[in-house]
C-alpha positions, 0 to 999 in steps of 0.5 A: 676762768677755766671750766673743768667738767665731768659729763655723762650726757652724750649729747651735752659732750658733743655740743661742747666740742669746738675746733679750737680745742682737740678731743680724744676717745677710747672705747671702754666697752659695748657702748660705753665711751670714755672721752675728753676735750681739752682747750685753753679755757675748758676740760671736759671728761665724758664717760657714758653710753653712746648710741651708734650715731653718737659714736659716729658723730664723736669718731669725726670729731676726736682722735682714737687713743689708748688711754685717758687719764685726769690728774686733778691735783696737778691739773693735768690731762694725759692722753696716749695713744701708744699700746701700754706694756 
């Protein structure tokens, strides 16, 4: 069984990060961040506001990206670090 979660609680998202998976993030606007954590048994999508300390914690554990897309129909997470044209 796999977990797929969409959350807006930054503390919950940060507590669910685990070194066996990979996390990506991108700033959306001033304090709003979009992030995704993906591992073999869970995918957690986050979109919401973070405090500066939460954002620094995320940056220490995740990779920056330009685009994050969840395709629920295909069961795929698409992340791009390339600047889209």
